[in-house]
N, CA, C and O of each residue as an XYZ file, in Angstrom:
828
protein
N       0.897     -0.969     -0.084
C       0.036      0.202      0.067
C       0.732      1.182      0.118
O       1.697      1.214      0.883
N       0.440      2.122     -0.612
C       1.279      3.382     -0.797
C       1.473      3.964      0.719
O       0.613      3.826      1.588
N       2.544      4.538      0.889
C       2.827      5.374      2.268
C       2.540      6.576      2.263
O       2.552      7.204      3.322
N       2.224      7.155      1.109
C       2.142      8.624      1.064
C       0.898      8.967      0.701
O       0.184      8.098      0.202
N       0.387     10.344      0.890
C      -1.039     10.750      0.097
C      -0.850     10.588     -1.252
O       0.223     10.881     -1.779
N      -1.880     10.106     -1.925
C      -2.034      9.849     -3.482
C      -2.664     11.233     -3.934
O      -3.561     11.837     -3.345
N      -2.102     11.564     -4.944
C      -2.384     12.732     -5.752
C      -2.939     12.194     -7.028
O      -2.457     11.323     -7.751
N      -4.150     12.940     -7.187
C      -4.914     12.650     -8.768
C      -5.081     13.799     -9.462
O      -5.314     14.915     -8.997
N      -4.940     13.451    -10.703
C      -4.985     14.594    -11.822
C      -6.219     15.353    -11.960
O      -7.187     15.178    -11.220
N      -6.180     16.176    -12.891
C      -7.241     17.420    -13.017
C      -8.715     17.078    -12.947
O      -9.500     17.793    -12.323
N      -9.134     15.846    -13.668
C     -10.387     15.472    -13.725
C     -10.949     14.537    -12.436
O     -11.959     13.844    -12.560
N     -10.277     14.594    -11.352
C     -10.400     13.544    -10.420
C     -10.362     14.160     -8.790
O     -10.069     15.334     -8.562
N     -10.608     13.456     -8.025
C     -10.615     13.863     -6.513
C      -9.362     13.344     -5.964
O      -8.514     12.948     -6.764
N      -9.116     13.290     -4.623
C      -8.009     12.956     -4.196
C      -8.283     12.221     -2.805
O      -9.192     12.615     -2.074
N      -7.470     11.143     -2.462
C      -7.531     10.382     -1.340
C      -6.294     10.307     -0.692
O      -5.339     10.688     -1.368
N      -6.075      9.939      0.379
C      -4.713      9.545      1.079
C      -5.044      8.471      2.179
O      -6.166      8.175      2.590
N      -3.995      8.020      2.519
C      -4.041      6.671      3.220
C      -4.588      7.180      4.701
O      -4.186      8.203      5.254
N      -5.485      6.358      5.185
C      -6.180      6.799      6.403
C      -7.383      7.278      6.004
O      -8.306      6.682      6.560
N      -7.743      8.172      5.214
C      -8.893      8.810      4.831
C      -9.984      7.777      4.609
O     -11.098      8.044      5.058
N      -9.799      6.641      3.977
C     -10.805      5.811      3.288
C     -10.557      4.630      3.969
O     -11.529      3.875      3.944
N      -9.566      4.198      4.585
C      -9.232      2.794      4.912
C      -9.700      2.240      6.211
O      -9.288      2.808      7.223
N     -10.509      1.203      6.344
C     -10.951      0.545      7.276
C      -9.935      0.074      8.184
O      -9.009     -0.370      7.505
N      -9.689     -0.030      9.454
C      -8.473     -0.593     10.097
C      -8.756     -2.113      9.864
O      -9.684     -2.516      9.163
N      -7.765     -3.011     10.595
C      -7.696     -4.353     10.319
C      -8.894     -4.943     11.275
O      -9.138     -6.143     11.156
N      -9.618     -4.209     12.170
C     -10.689     -4.643     12.929
C     -11.887     -4.072     12.373
O     -12.814     -3.793     13.135
N     -11.980     -3.863     11.129
C     -12.947     -2.904     10.460
C     -14.454     -3.959     10.201
O     -14.694     -4.918     10.935
N     -14.998     -3.711      9.488
C     -16.498     -4.274      9.616
C     -16.649     -5.660      9.474
O     -17.709     -6.185      9.813
N     -15.484     -6.488      8.897
C     -15.440     -7.865      8.899
C     -15.393     -8.460     10.052
O     -15.718     -9.641     10.172
N     -14.899     -7.571     11.253
C     -14.921     -8.000     12.540
C     -16.171     -7.575     13.544
O     -16.287     -7.835     14.742
N     -16.917     -6.965     12.825
C     -18.173     -6.596     13.708
C     -19.084     -7.693     13.686
O     -19.549     -7.858     12.558
N     -19.522     -8.544     14.584
C     -20.426     -9.464     14.772
C     -21.787     -9.204     14.681
O     -22.120     -8.495     15.631
N     -22.869     -9.516     13.830
C     -23.954     -9.136     13.813
C     -24.810    -10.076     14.531
O     -24.318    -11.180     14.766
N     -26.046     -9.831     14.938
C     -27.011    -10.834     15.604
C     -27.442    -11.725     14.408
O     -27.027    -11.566     13.260
N     -28.420    -12.789     14.848
C     -28.844    -13.749     13.910
C     -29.760    -13.036     12.791
O     -30.649    -12.211     12.999
N     -29.363    -13.510     11.658
C     -29.899    -13.073     10.511
C     -31.497    -13.098     10.359
O     -32.046    -14.199     10.394
N     -32.111    -12.177     10.227
C     -33.641    -12.203     10.013
C     -34.154    -12.575      8.702
O     -35.197    -13.216      8.574
N     -33.316    -12.118      7.564
C     -33.455    -12.230      6.144
C     -32.137    -12.259      5.618
O     -31.191    -11.537      5.934
N     -32.194    -13.449      4.527
C     -30.861    -13.505      3.840
C     -30.562    -12.352      3.085
O     -29.484    -11.764      3.171
N     -31.677    -11.944      2.199
C     -31.469    -10.793      1.334
C     -31.014     -9.433      1.968
O     -30.220     -8.653      1.443
N     -31.598     -9.278      3.100
C     -31.254     -8.262      4.016
C     -29.872     -8.298      4.426
O     -29.125     -7.322      4.499
N     -29.564     -9.596      4.710
C     -28.144     -9.770      5.230
C     -27.126     -9.236      4.151
O     -26.242     -8.427      4.432
N     -27.304     -9.706      3.019
C     -26.757     -9.526      1.550
C     -26.289     -8.288      1.434
O     -25.135     -7.883      1.292
N     -27.531     -7.604      1.528
C     -27.206     -6.081      1.111
C     -26.543     -5.143      2.269
O     -25.865     -4.151      2.002
N     -26.793     -5.534      3.426
C     -26.026     -4.895      4.470
C     -24.629     -5.324      4.296
O     -23.843     -4.395      4.113
N     -24.106     -6.580      4.310
C     -22.652     -6.866      4.082
C     -22.194     -6.148      3.231
O     -21.141     -5.546      3.440
N     -23.003     -6.011      1.839
C     -22.273     -5.387      0.698
C     -22.005     -4.010      1.096
O     -21.047     -3.441      0.574
N     -22.783     -3.349      2.022
C     -22.746     -1.891      2.413
C     -21.937     -1.720      3.438
O     -21.712     -0.567      3.805
N     -21.391     -2.717      4.046
C     -20.787     -2.327      5.604
C     -19.639     -1.986      5.457
O     -19.286     -1.381      6.469
N     -18.548     -2.074      4.449
C     -17.320     -1.474      4.428
C     -17.553      0.056      4.431
O     -16.970      0.739      5.273
N     -18.265      0.542      3.651
C     -18.570      1.978      3.433
C     -19.362      2.652      4.605
O     -19.161      3.819      4.943
N     -20.200      1.894      5.149
C     -20.749      2.228      6.318
C     -19.918      2.516      7.641
O     -20.125      3.426      8.444
N     -18.838      1.445      7.695
C     -18.027      1.495      8.575
C     -17.030      2.577      8.535
O     -16.556      2.969      9.601
N     -16.636      3.137      7.345
C     -15.921      4.227      7.209
C     -16.623      5.532      7.432
O     -16.001      6.512      7.844
N     -18.058      5.571      7.137
C     -18.560      6.701      7.454
C     -18.971      6.864      9.055
O     -19.312      7.914      9.598
N     -18.879      5.846      9.533
C     -19.040      5.888     11.174
C     -17.738      6.495     11.743
O     -17.620      7.599     12.274
N     -16.785      5.564     11.531
C     -15.605      5.973     11.819
C     -14.917      7.361     11.790
O     -14.302      7.805     12.759
N     -15.079      8.099     10.472
C     -14.894      9.450     10.433
C     -15.436     10.101     11.524
O     -14.762     10.665     12.386
N     -16.981     10.014     11.498
C     -17.407     10.739     12.417
C     -17.551     10.554     13.854
O     -18.252     11.306     14.530
N     -16.762      9.357     14.441
C     -16.520      9.141     15.856
C     -14.946      9.549     16.364
O     -14.386      9.436     17.454
N     -14.534     10.043     15.131
C     -12.813     10.298     15.573
C     -12.192      9.184     15.614
O     -11.264      9.087     16.416
N     -12.526      8.089     14.790
C     -11.604      6.891     14.485
C     -11.650      6.290     15.927
O     -10.664      5.604     16.197
N     -12.451      6.390     16.762
C     -12.642      5.293     17.893
C     -13.309      4.077     17.508
O     -14.497      4.076     17.183
N     -12.566      3.003     17.532
C     -12.727      1.605     16.852
C     -13.868      1.164     17.691
O     -14.984      0.861     17.269
N     -13.453      1.162     18.973
C     -14.454      0.619     20.049
C     -16.010      1.191     19.589
O     -17.027      0.575     19.270
N     -15.765      2.409     19.687
C     -17.447      3.068     19.691
C     -17.851      2.972     18.084
O     -19.049      3.079     17.822
N     -16.962      2.787     17.054
C     -17.521      2.502     15.824
C     -18.051      1.278     15.756
O     -19.106      1.215     15.125
N     -17.583      0.146     16.278
C     -18.290     -1.085     16.349
C     -19.382     -0.925     16.948
O     -20.394     -1.271     16.339
N     -19.513     -0.393     18.229
C     -20.910     -0.356     18.763
C     -22.089      0.256     17.902
O     -23.217     -0.211     17.741
N     -21.555      1.395     17.401
C     -22.428      2.040     16.637
C     -22.935      1.319     15.289
O     -24.007      1.592     14.748
N     -21.940      0.280     14.782
C     -22.299     -0.675     13.704
C     -23.256     -1.784     14.386
O     -24.267     -2.125     13.772
N     -23.013     -2.248     15.411
C     -23.983     -3.201     16.126
C     -25.394     -2.782     16.062
O     -26.341     -3.467     15.675
N     -25.413     -1.471     16.526
C     -26.826     -0.790     16.922
C     -27.379     -0.522     15.402
O     -28.596     -0.416     15.249
N     -26.631     -0.428     14.445
C     -27.085     -0.081     13.112
C     -27.797     -1.584     12.373
O     -28.871     -1.643     11.774
N     -27.025     -2.489     12.582
C     -27.527     -3.633     12.222
C     -28.657     -4.017     12.751
O     -29.484     -4.616     12.065
N     -28.925     -3.660     14.396
C     -30.059     -4.089     14.828
C     -31.118     -3.350     14.485
O     -32.172     -3.975     14.602
N     -31.247     -2.078     14.044
C     -31.938     -1.028     13.096
C     -32.336     -1.558     12.044
O     -33.532     -1.647     11.765
N     -31.391     -1.986     11.306
C     -31.674     -2.951     10.045
C     -32.606     -3.887     10.100
O     -33.620     -3.756      9.415
N     -32.439     -4.919     10.867
C     -33.042     -6.045     11.446
C     -34.351     -5.806     11.947
O     -35.164     -6.678     11.640
N     -34.748     -4.928     12.586
C     -36.047     -4.404     12.770
C     -36.799     -3.905     12.019
O     -37.999     -4.181     11.995
N     -36.142     -2.937     11.137
C     -37.110     -2.107     10.060
C     -36.298     -1.935      8.739
O     -36.545     -0.935      8.064
N     -35.435     -2.742      8.344
C     -34.901     -2.623      7.100
C     -35.683     -3.491      5.899
O     -35.563     -3.324      4.685
N     -36.247     -4.150      6.372
C     -37.088     -4.945      5.280
C     -38.077     -4.393      4.466
O     -38.547     -4.860      3.428
N     -38.434     -3.012      5.230
C     -39.638     -2.231      4.463
C     -39.008     -1.283      3.690
O     -39.686     -0.496      3.029
N     -37.349     -1.234      3.676
C     -36.760     -0.098      2.958
C     -36.345     -0.825      1.464
O     -35.902     -1.971      1.386
N     -36.588      0.107      0.257
C     -36.291     -0.622     -0.937
C     -34.778     -0.543     -0.894
O     -34.171      0.369     -0.332
N     -34.225     -1.536     -1.509
C     -32.868     -1.957     -1.637
C     -32.020     -0.722     -2.230
O     -30.932     -0.408     -1.748
N     -32.613     -0.047     -3.319
C     -31.928      1.303     -3.940
C     -32.087      2.241     -2.629
O     -31.309      3.195     -2.632
N     -32.715      2.175     -1.812
C     -32.546      3.392     -0.888
C     -31.939      2.834      0.444
O     -31.865      3.557      1.437
N     -31.576      1.746      0.449
C     -30.946      1.327      1.680
C     -29.821      1.936      2.182
O     -29.761      2.178      3.388
N     -28.890      2.230      1.415
C     -27.590      2.924      1.807
C     -28.043      4.631      2.616
O     -27.639      5.091      3.684
N     -28.793      5.099      1.827
C     -29.333      6.461      2.139
C     -29.805      6.446      3.615
O     -29.398      7.177      4.519
N     -30.977      5.226      3.698
C     -31.290      5.182      4.718
C     -30.539      4.725      6.029
O     -30.806      5.188      7.138
N     -29.722      3.917      5.826
C     -28.778      3.473      6.934
C     -27.802      4.771      7.291
O     -27.751      5.146      8.463
N     -27.069      5.416      6.322
C     -26.723      6.553      6.771
C     -27.184      7.788      7.670
O     -26.579      8.585      8.387
N     -28.595      7.586      7.298
C     -29.501      8.505      8.400
C     -29.752      8.049      9.633
O     -29.824      8.836     10.576
N     -29.928      6.650      9.796
C     -29.880      5.942     10.967
C     -28.797      6.101     11.953
O     -28.903      6.246     13.171
N     -27.463      6.037     11.033
C     -26.120      6.033     11.589
C     -25.966      7.431     12.193
O     -25.615      7.516     13.370
N     -26.181      8.430     11.540
C     -26.164      9.678     12.049
C     -26.819      9.876     13.332
O     -26.314     10.535     14.241
N     -28.145      9.198     13.406
C     -28.936      9.398     14.470
C     -28.285      8.739     15.756
O     -28.192      9.262     16.866
N     -27.972      7.820     15.476
C     -27.036      6.845     16.621
C     -25.930      7.718     17.040
O     -25.801      7.931     18.245
N     -25.191      8.200     16.278
C     -23.810      8.967     16.667
C     -24.390     10.217     17.417
O     -24.027     10.492     18.561
N     -25.161     10.844     16.832
C     -25.785     12.144     17.670
C     -26.191     11.843     19.082
O     -25.790     12.405     20.101
N     -27.232     10.659     18.950
C     -27.585     10.339     20.344
C     -26.602      9.955     21.226
O     -26.734     10.177     22.430
N     -25.486      9.322     20.707
C     -24.250      8.921     21.608
C     -23.579     10.229     22.172
O     -23.146     10.213     23.324
N     -23.486     11.290     21.444
C     -22.781     12.410     21.916
C     -23.714     13.167     22.909
O     -23.252     13.732     23.900
N     -24.933     13.159     22.635
C     -25.773     13.739     23.420
C     -25.744     12.944     24.908
O     -25.641     13.539     25.981
N     -25.817     11.963     24.810
C     -25.702     10.738     26.212
C     -24.317     10.935     27.046
O     -24.314     10.808     28.270
N     -23.288     11.212     26.402
C     -22.180     11.342     27.086
C     -21.740     12.763     27.339
O     -20.758     13.036     28.029
N     -22.505     13.649     26.752
C     -22.178     15.233     26.979
C     -20.778     15.503     26.847
O     -20.311     16.344     27.614
N     -19.815     14.799     25.793
C     -18.641     15.151     25.765
C     -18.035     14.839     24.404
O     -17.136     14.023     24.199
N     -18.682     15.643     23.453
C     -18.360     15.255     22.023
C     -16.863     16.142     21.892
O     -16.631     17.325     22.143
N     -15.855     14.904     21.326
C     -14.413     15.401     21.347
C     -14.285     16.605     20.439
O     -14.983     16.728     19.432
N     -13.342     17.527     20.831
C     -12.918     18.589     19.830
C     -12.595     18.428     18.570
O     -12.941     19.131     17.620
N     -11.605     17.040     18.569
C     -10.922     16.945     17.223
C     -11.944     16.319     16.296
O     -11.414     15.981     15.237
N     -13.349     16.036     16.360
C     -14.088     15.400     15.626
C     -14.087     16.429     14.033
O     -14.110     17.653     14.157
N     -14.064     15.932     12.916
C     -14.208     16.694     11.795
C     -15.698     17.409     11.575
O     -16.799     16.941     11.866
N     -15.442     18.436     11.089
C     -16.692     19.333     11.108
C     -16.808     19.856      9.463
O     -15.759     20.153      8.892
N     -17.909     19.940      8.843
C     -17.988     20.471      7.645
C     -17.622     21.843      7.713
O     -18.157     22.620      8.505
N     -16.560     22.233      6.762
C     -16.145     23.863      6.463
C     -16.802     23.863      5.153
O     -16.185     23.181      4.335
N     -17.966     24.471      4.659
C     -18.393     24.782      3.262
C     -17.637     25.563      2.612
O     -17.656     25.426      1.389
N     -16.812     26.533      3.154
C     -16.070     27.268      2.166
C     -14.587     26.642      1.809
O     -13.861     26.823      0.832
N     -14.429     25.843      2.976
C     -12.972     25.068      2.563
C     -13.156     24.002      1.544
O     -12.371     23.893      0.602
N     -14.302     23.114      1.732
C     -14.796     22.077      0.856
C     -15.135     22.646     -0.539
O     -14.718     22.077     -1.548
N     -15.755     23.566     -0.593
C     -16.207     24.329     -2.012
C     -14.800     24.772     -2.678
O     -14.719     24.563     -3.888
N     -13.915     25.236     -2.174
C     -12.660     25.687     -2.719
C     -11.929     24.175     -3.135
O     -11.350     24.043     -4.214
N     -12.023     23.198     -2.259
C     -11.061     21.895     -2.844
C     -11.956     21.415     -4.070
O     -11.456     21.010     -5.120
N     -13.261     21.492     -3.851
C     -14.033     21.187     -5.288
C     -13.749     21.668     -6.370
O     -13.699     21.083     -7.451
N     -13.509     22.971     -6.098
C     -13.148     23.908     -7.573
C     -11.805     23.578     -7.986
O     -11.550     23.443     -9.183
N     -10.837     23.423     -7.002
C      -9.588     23.353     -7.382
C      -9.165     21.953     -8.123
O      -8.338     21.935     -9.034
N      -9.896     20.663     -7.578
C      -9.749     19.484     -7.877
C     -10.451     19.507     -9.443
O     -10.286     18.459    -10.067
N     -11.057     20.364    -10.000
C     -11.573     20.520    -11.503
C     -10.414     20.830    -12.095
O     -10.474     20.450    -13.264
N      -9.207     21.426    -11.811
C      -8.373     22.014    -12.436
C      -6.950     21.839    -12.091
O      -6.158     22.360    -12.877
N      -6.420     21.156    -10.988
C      -5.246     21.005    -10.462
C      -4.994     19.859     -9.523
O      -5.903     19.196     -9.025
N      -3.898     19.689     -9.338
C      -3.721     18.630     -8.244
C      -3.568     19.556     -6.826
O      -3.308     20.754     -6.722
N      -3.828     18.551     -5.783
C      -3.573     19.163     -4.525
C      -2.120     18.735     -4.053
O      -1.859     17.532     -4.036
N      -1.325     19.505     -3.735
C       0.101     19.074     -3.354
C       0.233     18.592     -2.160
O      -0.771     18.516     -1.451
N       1.399     18.194     -1.712
C       1.797     17.770     -0.486
C       1.508     18.543      0.678
O       1.221     18.016      1.753
N       1.576     19.820      0.491
C       1.403     20.756      1.715
C      -0.170     20.738      1.934
O      -0.656     20.497      3.039
N      -0.845     20.980      0.936
C      -2.344     20.854      1.038
C      -2.852     19.617      1.898
O      -3.590     19.679      2.881
N      -2.320     18.524      1.343
C      -2.837     17.244      1.852
C      -2.322     16.947      3.362
O      -2.885     16.132      4.093
N      -1.444     17.531      3.656
C      -0.692     17.607      4.976
C      -1.447     18.166      6.198
O      -1.319     17.854      7.382
N      -2.447     19.269      5.496
C      -3.153     20.032      6.559
C      -4.528     19.188      6.952
O      -5.298     18.628      6.172
N      -4.592     19.258      8.221
C      -5.635     18.540      8.958
C      -7.115     18.846      8.367
O      -7.979     18.063      7.971
N      -7.102     20.220      8.445
C      -8.582     20.665      7.987
C      -8.686     20.111      6.379
O      -9.805     19.788      5.978
N      -7.741     20.021      5.632
C      -8.207     19.600      4.092
C      -8.570     18.099      4.217
O      -9.501     17.681      3.528
N      -7.798     17.121      5.176
C      -7.951     15.826      5.393
C      -9.438     15.641      6.020
O     -10.177     14.738      5.629
N      -9.776     16.475      6.921
C     -11.278     16.339      7.252
C     -12.205     16.639      6.403
O     -13.256     16.000      6.450
N     -12.045     17.586      5.520
C     -13.058     17.558      4.406
C     -13.052     16.576      3.551
O     -14.135     16.174      3.126
N     -12.082     16.099      3.203
C     -11.922     15.056      2.206
C     -12.550     13.680      2.977
O     -13.338     12.879      2.475
N     -12.200     13.656      3.806
C     -12.791     12.488      4.752
C     -14.304     12.320      4.902
O     -14.938     11.265      4.890
N     -14.725     13.482      5.036
C     -16.170     13.651      5.355
C     -16.963     13.469      3.981
O     -18.040     12.872      3.978
N     -16.416     13.987      2.830
C     -16.779     13.959      1.557
C     -16.682     12.464      1.132
O     -17.655     11.928      0.600
N     -15.736     11.906      1.316
C     -15.411     10.641      0.590
C     -16.287      9.406      1.354
O     -16.623      8.361      0.796
N     -16.517      9.693      2.463
C     -17.499      8.468      3.200
C     -18.765      8.920      3.048
O     -19.657      8.375      3.699
N     -19.063      9.991      2.166
C     -20.762     10.122      2.058
C     -20.988      9.919      0.623
O     -22.043     10.275      0.098
N     -19.794      9.217     -0.196
C     -20.160      8.408     -1.643
C     -20.919      7.257     -1.319
O     -21.257      6.932     -0.181
N     -21.168      6.668     -2.347
C     -21.884      5.370     -2.183
C     -20.765      4.369     -1.660
O     -19.620      4.819     -1.617
N     -20.952      3.221     -1.310
C     -19.988      2.207     -0.939
C     -19.287      1.687     -2.256
O     -18.098      1.371     -2.252
N     -19.926      1.627     -3.163
C     -19.255      1.176     -4.551
C     -18.218      2.248     -4.688
O     -17.022      1.970     -4.600
N     -18.573      3.256     -4.865
C     -17.700      4.414     -5.215
C     -16.586      4.515     -4.089
O     -15.401      4.666     -4.390
N     -16.957      4.439     -2.983
C     -15.695      4.365     -1.888
C     -14.775      3.443     -1.996
O     -13.584      3.666     -1.779
N     -15.327      2.133     -2.401
C     -14.403      0.717     -2.592
C     -13.612      0.878     -3.910
O     -12.507      0.362     -4.072
N     -14.223      1.602     -4.810
C     -13.448      1.795     -6.012
C     -12.262      2.815     -6.117
O     -11.279      2.795     -6.858
N     -12.660      3.746     -5.116
C     -11.729      4.997     -4.906
C     -10.438      4.426     -3.992
O      -9.266      4.777     -4.131
N     -10.944      3.480     -3.047
C      -9.760      2.823     -2.072
C      -9.098      1.944     -3.062
O      -7.889      2.078     -3.247
N      -9.712      1.139     -3.653
C      -8.831      0.163     -4.484
C      -7.855      0.979     -5.380
O      -6.694      0.573     -5.412
N      -8.176      2.064     -6.104
C      -7.253      2.576     -7.267
C      -6.122      3.350     -6.444
O      -4.920      3.084     -6.443
N      -6.754      4.338     -5.763
C      -5.770      5.174     -5.240
C      -5.218      4.982     -3.910
O      -4.119      5.472     -3.648
N      -5.830      4.359     -3.096
C      -5.080      3.952     -1.861
C      -4.245      2.564     -1.792
O      -3.099      2.517     -1.344
N      -4.934      1.466     -2.275
C      -4.362      0.208     -2.634
C      -3.381      0.193     -3.798
O      -2.532     -0.687     -3.938
N      -3.543      1.179     -4.588
C      -2.916      1.249     -5.942
C      -3.150      0.108     -7.093
O      -2.356     -0.238     -7.968
N      -4.455     -0.368     -6.837
C      -4.765     -1.312     -7.958
C      -4.792     -0.508     -9.263
O      -5.175      0.662     -9.288
N      -4.295     -1.302    -10.550
C      -4.459     -0.586    -11.733
C      -6.086     -0.862    -12.133
O      -6.801     -1.744    -11.656
N      -6.441      0.097    -13.096
C      -7.712     -0.417    -13.610
C      -7.928     -1.654    -14.129
O      -8.970     -2.306    -14.051
N      -6.716     -2.013    -14.764
C      -6.718     -3.415    -15.402
C      -7.121     -4.548    -14.383
O      -7.941     -5.412    -14.691
N      -6.374     -4.488    -12.898
C      -6.591     -5.262    -11.891
C      -7.975     -5.355    -11.532
O      -8.627     -6.396    -11.443
N      -8.463     -3.918    -11.288
C      -9.774     -3.782    -10.938
C     -11.086     -4.442    -11.926
O     -12.172     -4.846    -11.510
N     -10.689     -4.410    -13.079
C     -11.535     -5.009    -14.258
C     -11.564     -6.169    -14.100
O     -12.694     -6.651    -14.011
N     -10.306     -7.176    -13.991
C     -10.110     -8.375    -13.791
C     -11.049     -8.788    -12.375
O     -11.855     -9.718    -12.344
N     -10.807     -8.069    -11.483
C     -11.424     -8.401    -10.187
C     -12.968     -8.382    -10.220
O     -13.567     -9.179     -9.498
N     -13.615     -7.570    -10.968
C     -14.781     -7.076    -10.747
C     -15.779     -7.664    -12.176
O     -16.981     -7.518    -12.394
N     -14.795     -8.307    -12.916
C     -15.450     -8.974    -14.409
C     -16.001     -7.713    -15.240
O     -17.119     -7.783    -15.750
N     -15.279     -6.664    -15.360
C     -15.510     -5.512    -16.257
C     -14.538     -5.561    -17.340
O     -13.600     -6.354    -17.423
N     -14.894     -4.501    -18.284
C     -13.935     -4.133    -19.129
C     -13.070     -2.875    -18.618
O     -13.572     -2.184    -17.732
N     -11.914     -2.567    -19.077
C     -11.103     -1.845    -18.412
C     -11.640     -0.308    -18.681
O     -11.345      0.641    -17.955
N     -12.523     -0.224    -19.913
C     -13.308      1.088    -20.255
C     -14.333      1.299    -19.365
O     -14.591      2.442    -18.986
N     -15.137      0.051    -18.867
C     -15.910      0.327    -17.666
C     -15.714      0.754    -16.550
O     -16.560      1.431    -15.966
N     -14.404      0.401    -15.967
C     -13.895      0.748    -14.824
C     -13.451      2.167    -14.780
O     -13.606      2.851    -13.768
N     -12.743      2.741    -16.178
C     -12.451      3.775    -16.328
C     -13.494      4.863    -16.248
O     -13.227      5.990    -15.831
N     -14.841      4.444    -16.713
C     -15.813      5.350    -16.649
C     -16.399      5.169    -15.069
O     -16.875      6.204    -14.601
N     -16.417      4.201    -14.358
C     -16.760      4.131    -13.041
C     -15.894      5.183    -12.250
O     -16.447      5.991    -11.505
N     -14.599      5.162    -12.414
C     -13.746      6.103    -11.600
C     -13.894      7.602    -11.960
O     -13.621      8.495    -11.158
N     -14.350      7.822    -13.232
C     -14.571      9.046    -13.406
C     -16.057      9.653    -12.928
O     -16.252     10.840    -12.664
N     -16.941      8.724    -12.879
C     -18.051      9.258    -12.142
C     -17.800      9.185    -10.636
O     -18.472      9.931     -9.924
N     -17.028      8.480    -10.151
C     -16.700      8.441     -8.539
C     -16.201      9.691     -8.267
O     -16.717     10.305     -7.333
N     -15.037     10.349     -9.073
C     -14.355     11.504     -8.865
C     -15.223     12.648     -8.971
O     -15.179     13.668     -8.283
N     -16.096     12.342     -9.999
C     -17.016     13.634     -9.923
C     -18.111     13.666     -8.909
O     -18.682     14.734     -8.689
N     -18.410     12.698     -8.347
C     -19.197     12.642     -7.266
C     -18.505     12.934     -6.135
O     -19.143     13.520     -5.259
N     -17.447     12.696     -5.941
C     -16.542     13.382     -4.785
C     -16.634     15.010     -4.879
O     -16.828     15.749     -3.913
N     -16.475     15.377     -6.087
C     -16.352     16.986     -6.005
C     -17.608     17.406     -5.702
O     -17.743     18.343     -4.915
N     -18.675     16.805     -6.256
C     -20.062     17.275     -6.146
C     -20.356     17.171     -4.413
O     -20.938     18.091     -3.838
N     -19.911     16.018     -3.724
C     -20.261     16.005     -2.132
C     -19.373     16.923     -1.483
O     -19.744     17.284     -0.366
N     -18.017     17.507     -2.014
C     -17.334     18.555     -1.248
C     -18.263     20.001     -1.482
O     -18.485     20.833     -0.602
N     -18.656     20.053     -2.660
C     -19.691     21.374     -3.022
C     -20.895     21.480     -2.332
O     -21.526     22.530     -2.451
N     -21.391     20.457     -1.531
C     -22.597     20.405     -0.795
C     -22.336     19.707      0.503
O     -23.244     19.020      0.970
N     -21.303     19.796      1.078
C     -20.803     19.064      2.341
C     -21.754     19.647      3.385
O     -22.033     20.845      3.349
N     -22.223     18.889      4.251
C     -23.232     19.163      5.342
C     -22.833     18.247      6.626
O     -23.511     18.293      7.652
């Protein structure tokens, strides 16, 4: 895996090690209760890595708390998820996860100061710059820049997150991703282009 922040050219977004990457004890290690529906479990498991990143960024990378939130999220999905259309499941899960996180901080009355918060001015500036230029090492070393990128990336769909992670963090080539996913290289190129465009759009509307 690349040890430094990856830089992506003018038609792309930018990610760096640690922004997207679940830890070794990520979603694969989060035990969920007995499955009420095989279909629901399959959908949840497909979305789990993206949801884990979403939660981790918003709990300050506290692995214990992230696992607890993921357990509660699965319990909510098991209770109510079967009534949610599959196409809307990820959006619904993010809303539930936000509520669980906010409820936790209200309960403990001690929201850490280091948690990333949206900065619409900076995020919008990053989106505009990523249309025309690279972000250099000086930009990517700034904590506030990393925070905005992490918030935006983890609001992408799980598929887009996984694709960006595979290509820009793990360093897999488009050919390798195509072979892995059973797609043409042209299809992977198109997916990457759309994922980067989605990242810029998330930065422009970060909340």
